[in-house]
N, C-alpha and C positions, 0 to 999 in steps of 0.2 A: 733597615735597609742596609746590606752590605755595597761597600765601597768597589769600586773594579781597581783592577790592578795598574800602579802609576807608573808612567812613562814620563822619564826624563832623560833628554838627551844633549849632551854639547857635543858641538861638530867644530874643531879646529882645522882651518884650512892652512896645512904644513906645506912645506915644499915639495914635499913628495907626493903630494894628497891627502885629501880629507882624512882626517883620523877622529873616531867617534868614539865618546865615551858616554856608557847608557846606566841604566841603572843596575847593571849585572855588577858594577862596584860600587862602593861607598859612595855618594855623592852626597852635598849639602850646598845648596844654592842660595844665597840671598841678592835680591835685586832691588834698586830703588829706582822709579821713574817717576816725573814729575810732569804735567802736559805742557808748559810753559819754560822748562828747562832747557839750556842749553845740551846738556851732557846726563847720560843716564849712567849710572853703577851698578855691576855685579860682581859677588865675591864665589869663587867656585873651589870648594877644598874636595879633594879626590884621594883615597887612599889607596895605595898597592897600583899607582900605574906602570907602566913595565919601565925598565930599567933604561933603554934608551929615548923615551919620549921623556922621561923624567929628568934625564940630564942634559936632554936640548932645550929643555923650556928655563931649569934653574939657570943654566951658563947664558941664556942669551936675554932673561928678563930679569937682569937683576936692580935694584935699588941705584946702584953705582950708573947702570949702563942708561935708566930710567932719568936723571938728572941730566946728563951728559947730551941725551937725547933732546929733552924742554928745555936747555940752554944752547941749542945750536950747535954744540959740539963736534956731534957724531950725526950718522944718517943710524934711519931706523928701517928694518924691512919689518913691517907690522903686521902680526898674525889675525886674521880675523876670525872672528868666534862668533858661532849662532845658540843660542837656548833655546830646547823645546820641550814644550810639558802637558802633561794631559793623562790620558787613562785610553789601556785597552781592553775595548769592547769584546767580551767572550772570553774564552778558554785558550784561543788562539793570538797570533800576533796581527793578525790582517787584518783587523779591524780598531782603530784609533777616533779617539775624539782629541784633538791636540789643537796647539796653535803656537806659534813662533812668540818668544816673551820677551826675547833681549837679541840683540844685532850691534855688535861694536867692534874692539879688538883688544888682544892682551897687553897691559901695561906691566906690569908686575909679577914675577913668579916667587913664591916664599915657600921653604920648607916647616911643615907645623906639626912634626912628629917624627921620633928616630925610630930606627927599626926594633922589632922586626917589622911593623904595620908603618910605613914610609908614607907621610901624607904632605900632599902640596897644597897652597893657596894661590890660582887666580884671582887678581885684581883686574879685571875689564874696566873700560869706559866707552861709551858710545861716540860715535865721530873723533875719535882721539886722533886721527889723523889728522883733522882739519888746523891742529896747533902749529903745527910746522909745515903745513902745506901753503905755500904763498899763491896768490891768484895770479894768473898766468895773462889775463888779458882786462883790461880794462872796461866797464861797463858803458853803454851808448851814454854820450851827452847828453841827448833827450831821448826819452823811451814811455813807455806806460808803465802802469804798475806790473801789471800781468809778465809784459816781457823782461820786466827786470827781474821777477819770481825767476823765470823760466832760465835767465842767464845766471841766476845764482845758483839754480839748481845744476846748471853744468859744470858749475865749477865748484861744486861739493860733491860732483861724482854721482848724483842721483839720474842724470840723463834725463830721459821722459817719467822718470818715478817721483812725479809731484802732481798735486792738486790746487790751482788755485783758483777760486771760486770766492771772489768779492763784489761788491757793489762798487771797489774803486779799480776794478780791473784797467778801464779804458782810462783811467785819468793819466795825464803826464806830467811827468816829473821831471827834474834836471839834478845831474850830477850824480848820481846815486851811490854809493860804495867810493866816494872817491878819498875819503881818510883812511880807508880800510886795506889792510897789506895781507893777510892771511885771510884764508876760508872760516876760519873761527869765528869772526865776526860779523858774518854775511848773515845768521839766524837773526841776532840781538836786533841788526840793523834793520831786518824786514819787519821785525816786531814793533818796531819804533816809529813807523809810518801807522795813521792814522788808529793809531793806541787811544781808548782801550777796545775801538770798535771792531779789529782785526785782530784774527789772532793766529800765531804762526810757530810750529812745533815739529819736531820729527818724530816719526815713530816707527820703526823696524823699519829703517832705511827707505821712509818715503817722506817728502817734505811736503806738508800740509800747510795751507794758506788760506782761511775762510772767515767770512763774518761771524762775527762773535754768536749771533743768534739762529747761524746755520751749520756750527760746527757738529750737533747732533744727527747723527741719524736716526730719525725717528723710529723709522722699521727693525732696527737694533738695539733693542733694549733689555737688558737683561733682570729677569726677576731672581731676586735672591731672599730666601727664605728660611735659611738653615746657618745659624750662626753658632761662630766661638765664641763662647762670651756673650755679654749684652750689646751691642751698639749703642754709641751714645752720640750726644751733641759736642763739637768743639768751637770755637770763636768765628771758624769759617765754614762750617755746616756739620756733616756727621763723620764718624769712623766707626768702622767696623770690621769684623775676621770672619773668611767664612773659609772651607775647603776648596782648594785651587779651581776654579770656572775659568775654563779657556773661552768663554765668551765675554769676558769682562776684560774692556779695553779703555787705555786712554783716552778723555775726553769725548768718550760715549756716554749714554744715562743708563742707568741702571733704577730697576723699582724696589724698595726694602718694604717687607712686610715681617714685620718683629712682634711675636706675641709678648716679649719681655719689655718693650719701651716702644709702645704704640705710638707716641706724640711725633716719631720720626719717619711715622711710614709716609711713604712717598717717593718721587723721581728725584735722583740728584745728579749731578754731573761731575763725572771722574777726573778729578783732578791730581790725583797721587795713587799709585799702587807699590805696595812692598810684598816682595815673595818670600817665601821662606820653604825652600822646597828640601825634601831631604828623599834617599831613594830607601833606606832602613830605618830610619828614625820615625819618631810621631809626626811631624810637622812634616805638611804638605797644606801649606796654609796661604790664603791672599786677603793682606790687610789691604783696607782701602779707606780713601778720603774723599768725601764728594762735597759741594757746594749746591743749594737750589739751584735752580735751572733762571736765568736772567728772564 
């Protein structure tokens, strides 16, 4: 069965407006995401960017400047980045099957190849801005767990883009986040409450806080039965590689059906995802790590 044409798009929120880098250029994208990680990483390699954009990125996101920002010696005008991947359905570009797989900020830009085909690598992190953003107002002295999550979402810049659905929503807590000074410390603090009964994580600019038993949406289970290589067991569950599938998400369920290793057939919770996506090379893969459901 032939595969549909690949869709791979990187959107940079430049000061003069969004700049889109798509599969018409030579793109290589590697992304690592973990369900309970406070920060995910993406590496984007692109060849033959236009001169103005390449020079702007190389001059602003140097290793020197990255160290200066992280040590608090200079301010950084963060550059938001969004990565989307999927497939074009049919011969035209009107119908697509795709999903946003990474939202974050550019932290470092380096040259990777000399002329005539000049390449650059963009290293990006999710919630990078949190490391240098200070909390602007203290959380209430006495509040409920849900109100604390709502306050934390506001401090992290999510606004109303959060989900807090736990059995501890109405439990009163005292002095939350009193020892935390930057936004980066809020997610680990939320995770520490009622551990391991409550899971807290960020996926594509949405703060999600749920009971461990309710994280999975039972109506969104992806069936995977076409593997690259043979899926196998690890000390934490299973590991497998498939062609990119936009329906596979962190902290959601997949159902594996392998003919080569029937011992692992069944449902698993996606705890880790690695994307290896290219516009012109062979790879357009999703490598997943899943654990048996609780």
